[in-house]
C-alpha positions, 0 to 999 in steps of 0.5 A: 344853705351853707356856703360853697367855699366849705367842701371837704377838699377846701377844709383838707387843703386848709388844714395841710396849710395851716401845719405846715409851719409846724411841721417844718418845726418837726422836720429836724425832730424827727431826723434826731429821733431816727438817728438817735433810736438806731444808735440807741441799738434800736433796728431800722425797722423798729424805729420806723415802726415806733413812728408808724404805729406808736407816733408819739414824738416824746414817747418815742425819744423817751422809749429810746432812751429807755432801751439804751439804759436796758430798762425793762419792757413793762417800765417803758410802756408805763412811763410813755403812757404817763407822758402821753396822760396829756392827750386825753386833755386834748381829747376831753376839748375836742369831744364836743365838737367830734361826738357826731363823727363816727367811729370810722373817723374818731379811730383814726383822728385819735390815733393821729392827734399830735401837740401841734395838730391840737392847737391848729385844729382846736381853733378851727372847731371854734369857729362858728362859720357853718362848715360841716366838714371841720372834721376835713381840716382836722384830717388833713392836718393829721396826715400832713404831719404823719407823713411828715413825721414818718419820713422824717424817721426815714432819713434820720434812720439812713442818717444815724448810720452813716453820719456819727453823732447826729443828735448832737448837732443841735437841731432839736432847738426848733422843736422848742421854738414850734412849741413857743410858737404854739402857745403864744398865741393861744396866751388871750386871758389872764388864766391862760397866762398864768397856766403858762407861767405856773406850768413853766416854773413847774417843769423847771422846778421839778426837772429832775424827777425820774422817767420825765414825770416832772412834766406831768407835775407841771402839767398838773400844776399849771392846769390847776392854777389856770382853773383857780384863776378862772373860778376867781374871776367867775365869783369877783364879776360885778353883778348887773341889777336891772333897774325897775321900770319907770313910776315903779318902786323897787 
């Protein structure tokens, strides 16, 4: 019998609770985006629409910058697509845990997937505790991130129209700290640590590439390094031999 502690409601609320530290880190990020977008010439409804219908923080910042530069629509779409390719990796990781869900669940959870939600829910899916409602935990994390981002964008839009150059206040440091907090608990093995180090060094090395392509290159370098380390460790593990029964020759 499944434990009664695992219910839809408890999983949903636990998803919200566990995501709250990351929500706090995202608050100034949302403020800055709203202010930056309207100061770059995007209308208030357009800025809110980006958060409501795109919901991809880094891509929204890049799109706002490209709009300010007068970049064509096709290039903006292509650039934001490249930046969001990492979500394919997130999806591949979560897919085995979600393959039993209907499209009614998969579509919204796929749309709401963010770096923060992935960092929280991947650990919940990995825990073997018999809960059948882990997707409700996923939903709780997704909803609180979406509501927070949308509301913070709205506040940023209003502030951007009344407070000059809000983006220069340096509030974006909170997002850097948030990502560090997401990454550090995951560095439990040598391949994971190598992945982070290689990706970080590559990001610095390729920072100057146009349209933030350095992030994609860094991600590929980190993944390649981690995969190579995993493969090498698997091939160098000592093999154990079973001793023959007593009295029997090998």
